[in-house]
C-alpha positions as CSV (number, residue, x, y, z in Angstrom):
1,M,21.0,-15.1,7.2
2,M,17.3,-14.8,6.6
3,F,15.9,-13.9,3.1
4,I,12.7,-14.4,1.1
5,V,12.2,-16.6,-1.8
6,R,9.2,-15.3,-3.8
7,T,7.5,-17.8,-6.2
8,A,4.3,-19.4,-7.4
9,S,6.1,-22.8,-7.1
10,P,6.7,-24.9,-4.1
11,A,9.7,-23.8,-1.8
12,P,13.1,-24.5,-3.1
13,A,14.7,-27.7,-1.9
14,A,18.3,-26.9,-1.8
15,P,21.1,-28.1,0.6
16,G,21.7,-25.6,3.4
17,I,18.4,-23.7,2.8
18,E,15.7,-24.0,5.5
19,V,12.2,-22.6,5.2
20,K,11.2,-21.1,8.5
21,A,7.9,-19.4,7.7
22,L,5.6,-18.5,4.8
23,R,3.0,-16.0,3.8
24,Q,1.0,-15.0,0.6
25,T,2.9,-12.3,-1.1
26,P,1.3,-8.9,-0.2
27,A,-1.0,-7.5,-2.8
28,A,1.1,-4.2,-2.7
29,I,4.0,-6.1,-4.3
30,S,4.3,-5.6,-8.1
31,G,3.8,-9.0,-9.8
32,G,3.2,-10.8,-6.5
33,A,-0.3,-12.0,-7.3
34,G,-0.6,-15.8,-6.7
35,K,2.9,-16.0,-5.2
36,T,4.1,-17.1,-1.8
37,D,6.9,-15.6,0.3
38,Y,9.1,-18.4,1.8
39,F,11.2,-17.0,4.7
40,C,14.5,-19.0,4.4
41,T,17.7,-19.1,6.2
42,G,21.0,-19.9,4.4
43,A,24.6,-18.6,3.8
44,A,25.6,-16.0,1.2
45,D,26.9,-18.7,-1.3
46,E,23.6,-20.6,-1.0
47,I,21.6,-17.3,-1.7
48,A,23.8,-16.8,-4.8
49,A,23.2,-20.3,-6.0
50,L,19.4,-19.8,-5.7
51,R,19.7,-16.7,-7.7
52,S,21.7,-18.3,-10.4
53,A,19.2,-21.1,-10.6
54,G,16.5,-18.4,-11.4
55,W,14.8,-18.1,-8.1
56,E,13.4,-14.7,-7.0
57,V,15.4,-13.9,-3.9
58,V,14.6,-10.8,-1.7
59,E,17.2,-9.8,0.9
60,L,15.6,-8.5,4.1
61,R,16.0,-5.2,5.8
62,D,15.5,-4.6,9.5
63,G,11.8,-4.5,10.4
64,W,8.7,-6.4,10.7
65,Y,7.2,-8.6,8.0
66,A,3.5,-9.4,8.8
67,G,2.3,-13.0,8.3
68,D,-1.1,-14.2,7.2
69,R,-2.3,-15.2,10.6
70,G,-1.5,-12.3,12.9
71,G,2.2,-13.2,13.5
72,G,5.1,-12.5,11.3
73,V,8.9,-12.2,11.2
74,A,11.0,-9.6,12.9
75,I,14.4,-8.9,11.3
76,S,17.4,-7.1,12.8
77,G,21.1,-7.1,12.1
78,H,20.5,-6.9,8.3
79,G,19.0,-10.4,8.3
80,R,21.5,-12.0,10.7
81,Y,19.0,-12.0,13.7
82,W,15.4,-12.9,13.4
83,E,12.3,-13.9,15.2
84,I,9.4,-16.1,13.9
85,R,6.3,-15.0,15.8
86,D,2.9,-16.8,16.1
87,T,1.5,-13.6,17.5
88,L,2.9,-10.1,18.0
89,F,4.1,-11.1,21.5
90,T,4.9,-14.9,21.1
91,V,8.3,-15.9,19.7
92,K,8.2,-19.4,18.2
93,D,11.8,-19.5,16.9
94,A,14.7,-17.1,16.9
95,I,18.3,-16.6,16.1
96,G,20.2,-13.7,17.8
97,P,20.6,-11.9,21.1
98,A,17.1,-12.7,22.4
99,E,16.7,-16.4,21.4
100,T,13.8,-18.3,22.7
101,I,14.6,-21.4,24.8
102,A,12.1,-24.3,25.0
103,S,11.2,-25.3,28.5
104,E,11.4,-29.0,29.7
105,R,7.6,-29.4,28.8
106,G,8.4,-28.5,25.2
107,E,6.6,-25.1,25.4
108,A,8.2,-21.9,24.4
109,E,9.1,-19.6,27.4
110,H,7.9,-16.0,27.5
111,V,10.5,-13.6,26.5
112,N,11.2,-10.7,28.9
113,V,11.3,-8.0,26.2
114,R,12.7,-5.3,28.4
115,R,15.6,-7.5,29.4
116,A,16.2,-8.7,25.8
117,I,16.3,-5.1,24.4
118,F,17.8,-3.0,27.3
119,G,19.4,-5.6,29.5
120,V,17.4,-4.6,32.5
């Protein structure tokens, strides 16, 4: 599951938690000045452990979370499926029905969006 750890400190270094992307916390977020949003993956018990250790954890809803450099994070399935995007149209990493598969040259293949969404 993907979630955000919002902090002014470095990212959490906890077993089972992997940081996939980061951005400056948007200015519209109350109390977000000077903080960083770390997009992390982990299981529900690992999220609970972070919360009990005092970390600010934000569960993600389905939608688009813009990054600082034109890309961002797309979430679906209530945080179960996600895509890390370098640009609006380039998937860098993904988990879910339309995962990106690296080619033999080590480059990400282009995703056929119509096939991934509609199966056509």
